[in-house]
C-alpha positions in Angstrom: 44.0 111.4 -112.6 44.7 114.6 -114.5 41.8 115.4 -116.8 42.5 116.5 -120.3 41.2 120.0 -121.0 41.3 122.4 -123.9 42.5 126.0 -123.9 39.6 128.3 -124.7 40.0 130.6 -127.7 37.2 132.9 -126.6 38.2 136.5 -127.5 41.8 135.6 -128.1 43.6 137.5 -130.8 45.2 135.1 -133.4 47.2 136.8 -136.1 46.7 135.2 -139.6 49.4 136.1 -142.1 48.9 135.7 -145.9 45.3 136.3 -144.9 44.1 137.1 -148.3 44.6 133.5 -149.6 42.0 130.7 -149.9 43.6 128.6 -147.2 43.9 131.6 -144.8 40.3 132.5 -145.3 39.2 129.1 -144.1 41.7 129.2 -141.2 40.5 132.7 -140.1 36.8 131.5 -140.3 37.6 128.4 -138.2 39.2 130.5 -135.5 36.3 133.0 -135.6 33.8 130.2 -135.2 35.8 129.0 -132.2 35.4 132.3 -130.5 38.8 133.9 -131.4 39.4 137.2 -133.0 41.5 136.7 -136.2 43.7 139.7 -136.9 44.6 139.7 -140.6 47.9 140.6 -142.3 48.4 140.4 -146.1 50.6 142.1 -148.6 47.5 143.5 -150.3 45.1 145.3 -148.0 42.3 145.1 -150.5 42.2 141.3 -150.1 41.4 141.4 -146.4 39.6 144.6 -145.7 36.1 143.2 -146.1 36.7 140.1 -144.0 38.4 142.1 -141.2 35.5 144.6 -141.2 33.0 141.8 -140.8 35.1 140.3 -138.0 35.7 143.7 -136.4 39.3 143.0 -136.3 42.6 144.5 -137.5 43.6 144.5 -141.2 47.2 145.2 -141.8 49.0 145.5 -145.1 52.6 144.1 -144.9 54.9 141.8 -146.9 56.8 140.9 -143.7 60.0 141.0 -145.7 62.2 142.7 -143.1 62.4 142.7 -139.3 61.3 146.3 -139.2 58.2 145.5 -141.4 57.3 142.5 -139.4 57.5 144.4 -136.1 55.5 147.2 -137.6 52.7 144.8 -138.6 52.5 143.2 -135.2 52.6 146.6 -133.5 49.6 147.6 -135.6 47.7 144.5 -134.4 48.6 145.4 -130.8 47.5 149.0 -131.3 44.1 147.8 -132.6 43.5 145.0 -130.1 45.8 145.7 -127.1 47.0 142.1 -126.9 47.6 139.0 -129.0 47.7 135.3 -128.2 48.8 133.5 -131.3 50.1 133.4 -134.9 49.2 131.2 -137.8 51.7 132.0 -140.5 50.4 131.1 -144.0 52.7 133.2 -146.2 54.5 131.1 -148.8 54.6 131.3 -152.5 55.0 128.3 -154.7 57.0 127.8 -157.9 57.6 124.5 -159.8 59.8 123.3 -162.6 62.9 121.2 -163.0 65.9 122.3 -160.9 67.8 123.3 -164.0 65.0 125.7 -164.9 64.9 127.4 -161.5 67.0 130.6 -161.5 68.6 132.3 -158.5 65.9 134.9 -158.2 63.2 132.2 -158.0 65.2 130.3 -155.5 65.7 133.4 -153.3 62.0 134.3 -153.6 60.9 130.8 -152.5 63.1 130.8 -149.4 62.3 134.5 -148.6 58.6 133.9 -148.9 58.4 130.5 -147.1 61.2 130.8 -144.5 62.4 134.3 -144.0 58.9 135.8 -143.4 58.2 132.9 -140.9 61.4 133.7 -139.0 60.8 137.4 -138.9 57.1 137.2 -137.9 57.6 134.6 -135.2 60.5 136.7 -133.9 58.2 139.7 -133.7 55.4 137.9 -131.8 57.5 135.8 -129.4 58.3 138.5 -126.8 54.6 139.1 -126.3 53.6 135.5 -126.1 56.5 134.5 -123.8 55.8 137.4 -121.5 52.2 136.4 -120.9 53.2 132.7 -120.5 50.7 131.5 -123.0 50.4 131.4 -126.8 50.2 129.5 -130.0 52.3 129.5 -133.2 51.2 127.6 -136.3 52.8 127.1 -139.6 52.2 125.2 -142.8 54.6 122.9 -144.5 54.0 120.4 -147.4 54.1 116.7 -148.3 57.6 117.1 -149.5 58.6 118.4 -146.0 56.9 115.3 -144.4 58.2 112.4 -146.5 61.2 113.8 -148.4 63.2 112.0 -151.1 61.7 110.8 -154.4 58.2 110.7 -152.9 58.5 114.3 -151.7 55.6 115.7 -153.5 54.6 117.1 -156.9 56.9 116.6 -159.8 59.2 119.6 -160.4 58.8 120.9 -156.8 62.3 120.2 -155.5 63.1 123.8 -154.5 59.6 124.4 -153.0 60.0 121.2 -151.0 63.4 122.4 -149.8 61.9 125.7 -148.6 59.0 124.0 -146.9 61.3 121.5 -145.2 63.4 124.4 -143.9 60.2 126.0 -142.5 59.2 122.8 -140.8 62.7 122.3 -139.4 62.6 125.8 -138.0 59.3 125.2 -136.3 60.4 121.9 -134.8 63.5 123.6 -133.3 61.4 126.6 -132.1 59.0 124.2 -130.3 62.0 122.7 -128.5 63.3 126.1 -127.7 60.0 127.2 -126.2 59.5 124.3 -123.9 58.3 125.4 -120.6 57.2 128.9 -121.7 53.5 128.0 -122.3 53.8 128.8 -126.0 52.8 125.9 -128.2 53.9 125.2 -131.8 52.0 123.2 -134.4 52.9 122.4 -138.1 50.3 121.4 -140.6 51.4 119.2 -143.5 48.9 119.0 -146.4 49.6 115.7 -147.9 48.2 116.6 -151.3 46.9 119.6 -153.2 44.5 122.0 -151.4 41.2 123.1 -153.0 42.1 126.5 -154.4 41.2 128.2 -157.7 44.8 127.9 -158.9 45.0 124.1 -158.1 41.6 123.5 -159.7 42.9 125.2 -162.9 46.2 123.3 -162.8 44.9 119.8 -161.9 41.7 119.7 -164.0 38.2 118.3 -163.2 39.2 114.7 -162.9 41.3 115.4 -159.8 39.1 117.9 -158.0 37.5 115.1 -155.8 41.0 114.5 -154.3 41.7 118.0 -153.2 41.9 118.8 -149.5 39.3 121.2 -148.3 40.8 124.4 -146.7 38.3 124.1 -143.9 39.9 120.9 -142.8 43.2 122.7 -142.4 41.4 125.4 -140.4 40.0 122.8 -138.1 43.4 121.3 -137.6 44.9 124.6 -136.5 42.0 125.3 -134.2 42.3 121.8 -132.6 46.0 122.4 -132.1 45.5 125.8 -130.6 42.9 124.4 -128.2 44.9 121.4 -127.1 46.0 121.5 -123.5 47.0 119.3 -120.6 47.4 115.7 -121.4 48.6 116.1 -125.0 49.2 118.6 -127.8 49.3 118.5 -131.6 52.8 119.4 -132.9 52.7 117.8 -136.3 49.5 117.4 -138.2 49.4 115.6 -141.6 46.2 116.3 -143.5 45.5 113.7 -146.2 43.3 114.0 -149.3 39.9 112.4 -149.1 39.9 108.6 -149.8 
């Protein structure tokens, strides 16, 4: 019988984008505790310098808004570390409001932030992962991308849900495209609000106990990256506490 075994993350370089955010901080720490070396990319260098220094890993400032910029950011990680083994892409701004109140600029920004940066960054890392026959790509979606329809998530989040659904569909298709290459894909679906300062302010004290801890999302990505023969974690819904 084939024994199930996990891939080791010891000393493997995992690129974390949007690394200055609350969720990304927990994801980076989870990978570090698993023995990996999280390389940090954020649009504001000041938000990641301290953490990268403590990890002794790369800190790269980039908005990942163009192919040239995404390739420059990944090249900077390679210059610093000499290799890379994975990507967890956590870039993705959120905006709410009724559809009639969403203007074209906001629509474009949501899709650029959540979908375009994902496409450009995965395109930049794929040649390196495929060439070595091993790698991991993780992305984050939303409840709206998981269930769709009228139960798709927070009220007034139709365009955000559409952007996250597009991101999830892209990752599902990418997983199929990469079959047999040794590169795994995983999509985390938070099925509720995550415990960040912004969500605490927006939701109020009475709902704080129902927030998803960012550390749980970090643990989910680490489990997916370590999964090996016998099974893998492609889609991971993370629910609020009961």
